[in-house]
C-alpha positions in Angstrom: 40.2 17.5 -22.8 39.3 20.6 -20.8 38.1 22.4 -23.9 35.6 19.7 -24.6 34.4 19.8 -21.1 34.0 23.6 -21.3 32.1 23.4 -24.7 29.8 20.7 -23.3 29.0 22.8 -20.2 28.3 25.8 -22.3 25.8 23.9 -24.5 22.2 23.9 -23.5 21.4 20.7 -21.6 18.1 19.0 -22.2 16.2 18.4 -19.1 15.8 14.6 -18.7 12.2 15.0 -17.6 11.3 16.7 -20.8 10.0 14.5 -23.7 12.3 14.2 -26.6 11.5 17.0 -29.1 10.0 19.3 -26.4 10.5 22.9 -27.5 9.0 24.6 -24.4 10.5 27.2 -22.1 14.1 26.2 -21.4 15.2 26.4 -17.7 18.6 26.3 -16.1 19.2 23.0 -14.3 20.8 23.7 -11.0 21.5 21.8 -7.9 19.6 24.4 -5.8 15.9 23.4 -5.4 13.2 25.9 -6.3 10.3 26.5 -3.9 7.3 28.4 -5.1 5.2 29.8 -2.2 1.6 30.1 -3.3 -1.6 30.8 -1.6 0.0 32.9 1.2 -2.5 34.2 3.8 -3.1 37.9 3.6 -2.7 38.0 7.4 0.8 38.0 8.7 -0.2 36.9 12.2 1.3 33.5 12.8 -1.5 32.4 15.1 -4.1 33.1 12.3 -2.1 31.3 9.7 -1.7 28.3 11.9 -5.4 28.2 12.7 -6.2 28.4 8.9 -3.8 25.5 8.2 -5.2 23.4 11.0 -8.8 24.0 9.8 -7.8 23.0 6.3 -6.0 19.8 7.3 -8.7 18.7 9.7 -11.0 18.1 6.7 -8.4 16.8 4.3 -8.2 13.0 3.9 -4.6 12.0 3.9 -3.3 8.5 2.7 -2.7 7.5 6.3 -6.4 8.0 7.0 -7.2 5.5 4.2 -4.7 3.1 5.7 -6.1 3.4 9.2 -9.7 2.9 8.0 -8.6 -0.1 5.8 -7.0 -1.6 8.8 -10.2 -1.2 10.8 -12.0 -3.6 8.3 -12.3 -7.1 9.5 -11.6 -9.3 6.5 -12.5 -13.0 6.7 -12.2 -15.8 4.3 -13.6 -16.3 0.9 -17.0 -18.0 0.2 -17.8 -19.7 -3.0 -21.6 -19.3 -3.8 -23.2 -21.7 -6.3 -26.2 -20.3 -8.2 -29.3 -22.5 -9.2 -28.0 -22.7 -12.8 -24.7 -24.2 -11.7 -22.5 -21.1 -12.0 -20.4 -20.2 -9.1 -19.0 -16.9 -7.8 -16.5 -16.1 -5.1 -17.3 -13.7 -2.3 -15.2 -12.3 0.5 -16.4 -11.8 4.1 -15.8 -8.3 5.4 -17.1 -7.2 8.7 -19.4 -10.2 8.7 -21.0 -9.5 5.3 -20.3 -11.2 1.9 -19.1 -9.0 -0.9 -18.5 -9.8 -4.6 -16.4 -8.1 -7.3 -17.8 -4.6 -8.0 -19.6 -4.3 -4.6 -19.0 -1.1 -2.6 -17.9 -1.3 1.0 -18.2 1.7 3.4 -16.8 2.1 6.8 -16.9 5.0 9.5 -13.5 5.8 11.0 -12.3 8.9 12.9 -15.2 11.0 11.9 -15.0 10.1 8.2 -16.9 7.7 6.0 -14.6 5.8 3.6 -15.9 3.8 0.6 -14.1 1.3 -1.5 -15.0 -0.9 -4.5 -14.0 -4.6 -4.4 -11.8 -5.1 -7.5 -10.5 -8.6 -7.7 -10.9 -11.6 -5.5 -8.4 -14.3 -6.2 -8.4 -18.0 -5.4 -5.6 -17.2 -2.9 -8.1 -15.2 -0.8 -6.5 -12.0 -1.5 -8.7 -8.9 -2.4 -8.0 -5.6 -4.0 -10.0 -2.5 -2.8 -10.1 0.6 -4.8 -10.6 3.9 -3.0 -13.7 5.6 -4.1 -14.4 8.5 -1.8 -14.0 9.7 1.9 -16.2 12.4 3.3 -16.5 13.8 6.9 -19.5 12.6 8.8 -22.4 15.0 9.5 -23.5 15.6 13.1 -26.4 13.3 12.7 -24.2 10.4 11.5 -21.6 10.6 14.4 -22.0 8.2 17.3 -23.8 9.7 20.3 -20.6 9.6 22.4 -18.7 11.6 19.7 -21.4 14.4 19.5 -20.7 17.6 21.6 
């Protein structure tokens, strides 16, 4: 039985993440994780590298920023609007305004402007918001108390 195990260990093992029939570059699978360091700063000064990383992260929009901005929205109930021709559509109240499927919603939160698209209002008053974009606010768009 040990000979079978030795032969199986010596054979090339297919990486389970490769598609079947993949004939690309074969790599040895090991328990040791690989870490590739790319984009290293030319400067070896720790203060400079830390300052560069802080500057990059201050403009980056992270998933937690989206969550915080989404939580700042005041989502009310749904409204059914009947048109003159008898058709009806369902709208949702967000921050005191009515929005329908496909409408864009924007909100300012922590110096950024977040925009979502309403994609799905159900009879159960649940809505789905798709993230569209987030951008930093310009100095003119910031509230007066936030300007320096």
